[in-house]
C-alpha positions in Angstrom: 13.4 -14.1 8.9 14.3 -13.0 5.5 10.4 -13.3 4.9 9.9 -10.4 7.9 13.1 -8.3 6.5 11.4 -8.4 2.7 7.4 -7.6 4.1 9.0 -4.3 6.2 11.4 -3.2 3.8 8.4 -3.6 0.9 6.0 -1.8 2.9 8.7 1.3 3.7 9.7 1.5 0.0 5.7 1.4 -1.1 4.8 4.0 1.3 8.2 6.0 -0.1 8.4 6.3 -3.8 7.8 2.4 -4.6 5.0 1.7 -6.9 4.1 -1.9 -5.9 2.3 -2.9 -3.4 3.5 -5.1 0.0 0.2 -7.2 -0.6 1.8 -8.8 -3.8 4.6 -10.0 -1.0 2.1 -10.7 1.7 -0.2 -12.7 -0.7 2.1 -15.2 -2.1 3.8 -15.5 1.5 0.4 -16.3 2.5 -0.8 -18.7 -0.5 -0.1 -21.8 1.4 0.6 -20.5 5.0 -2.1 -18.0 6.7 -0.1 -17.2 9.6 3.5 -16.6 8.0 1.4 -14.3 5.6 -0.5 -12.7 8.3 3.0 -12.1 10.3 4.0 -10.6 7.0 1.1 -8.3 6.9 2.2 -7.1 10.1 5.8 -6.5 9.5 4.5 -4.9 6.0 2.5 -2.2 8.4 5.7 -1.7 10.7 7.9 -0.6 7.2 4.8 1.5 6.1 4.5 3.1 9.0 8.3 3.8 9.1 7.9 5.0 5.4 4.4 7.0 6.5 6.5 8.7 9.2 9.4 9.8 6.9 6.4 11.2 4.2 4.7 13.2 6.7 7.8 14.9 8.0 9.2 15.4 4.1 5.2 16.9 3.5 5.7 19.0 6.2 9.3 20.6 5.7 9.8 20.1 1.7 5.7 20.0 0.7 6.9 21.6 -3.0 9.7 19.3 -3.5 8.3 15.9 -1.9 4.8 16.9 -4.0 7.2 17.2 -6.7 8.6 13.8 -6.3 5.6 11.8 -5.6 4.1 13.0 -8.7 7.3 11.3 -10.6 5.9 8.1 -9.4 4.0 5.8 -11.6 0.4 6.3 -11.8 0.5 9.5 -9.5 0.2 12.8 -11.4 -0.8 16.4 -10.3 -4.8 15.6 -10.4 -4.3 12.7 -8.2 -2.5 14.8 -5.5 -5.1 17.6 -6.3 -7.8 15.3 -5.6 -6.1 13.8 -2.4 -5.3 17.0 -0.9 -9.2 18.2 -2.0 -10.3 15.2 0.0 -8.1 15.6 2.7 -9.4 19.1 3.3 -13.0 18.0 3.3 -12.8 14.3 4.6 -9.9 14.6 6.9 -8.2 11.3 7.3 -11.4 9.2 7.0 -9.7 9.7 3.2 -7.1 7.2 3.9 -9.5 4.6 4.2 -11.5 5.8 0.5 -8.3 6.4 -0.6 -7.1 2.8 -1.4 -10.4 1.5 -2.7 -10.1 4.2 -5.6 -6.7 3.4 -6.3 -4.7 5.9 -4.4 -1.4 5.3 -3.0 -0.7 5.8 0.5 2.2 8.2 0.3 -0.1 10.5 -1.6 -2.3 11.0 1.5 1.1 11.0 3.7 2.9 13.8 2.2 0.1 15.8 2.2 -1.0 15.3 5.4 0.5 17.9 7.6 -0.7 20.6 5.1 -4.7 19.7 5.8 -3.7 20.0 9.4 -3.8 16.6 10.5 -1.4 15.7 13.3 1.1 13.2 13.0 0.2 11.2 15.7 -3.5 10.8 14.7 -2.1 10.5 11.1 0.3 7.3 12.0 -2.6 6.0 14.6 -5.2 5.7 11.4 -2.4 4.9 9.3 -2.5 1.4 11.0 -6.1 0.5 10.2 -6.0 1.8 6.7 -2.8 -0.2 5.6 -3.5 -3.4 8.1 -6.9 -4.0 6.7 -5.8 -4.0 2.9 -2.8 -6.1 3.6 -4.9 -8.4 5.5 -7.8 -8.7 3.3 -5.6 -9.3 0.3 -3.4 -11.9 2.1 -6.5 -13.8 3.4 -8.3 -13.7 -0.2 -5.0 -15.4 -1.6 -5.0 -18.4 0.6 -8.4 -18.8 0.5 -9.0 -18.8 -3.5 -5.5 -20.8 -3.4 -7.1 -23.6 -0.7 -10.6 -24.0 -2.5 -9.9 -23.1 -6.0 -6.2 -24.8 -6.5 -6.8 -27.0 -3.7 -4.3 -30.0 -5.1 -1.6 -27.6 -6.9 1.8 -27.1 -5.7 2.9 -24.5 -4.3 4.9 -23.0 -7.4 2.0 -23.6 -9.0 -0.2 -21.2 -7.2 2.3 -18.8 -6.6 2.5 -18.6 -10.4 -1.0 -17.9 -10.7 -0.8 -15.3 -8.1 1.9 -13.3 -9.5 0.0 -13.8 -13.6 -3.0 -12.3 -11.0 -0.9 -9.1 -9.9 0.7 -8.6 -13.2 -2.7 -8.5 -14.9 -4.2 -6.0 -11.8 -1.0 -3.7 -12.9 -1.2 -4.0 -16.3 -4.8 -2.2 -15.8 -4.1 -0.2 -13.3 -1.4 1.4 -15.0 -3.3 1.5 -17.9 -6.2 3.2 -16.4 -4.2 5.7 -14.2 -1.6 7.0 -16.0 -4.5 8.0 -18.7 
């Protein structure tokens, strides 16, 4: 049960003002047990949807304040928020599928979706595949790499390698996105 609670809480936190993706947890959970990792993905999605709902409503009722708060999150700035706003305006809700490939956090879309004319129901409905696809892909990838690249290693060793990979990823991400 703790795995599910942590996944949901992490999904909610990252959809709001936390800056580390729940994929860290789901991949660590699924590294030795893919089924458990994919269940964690569903719980992370549940938390992300709750967080996305909160951010959408905050953006609807306090767009200036909510945008300011999101811009204070590490690696998010005014230029990114302007890019998301333009992308939502020109591409519509499809921008939520492209954004993660560019390292753009979900919260930036959530807080600006209302202002771009995207209805809440559509936003939440399309948040499901937009979030779940990445959660599941990262979790499956971690499991496959652990099974085939580190077949005879302990869980602790595999998780240490995974943690190192995430540390390198975030070192790079914060260096590139903050510049």
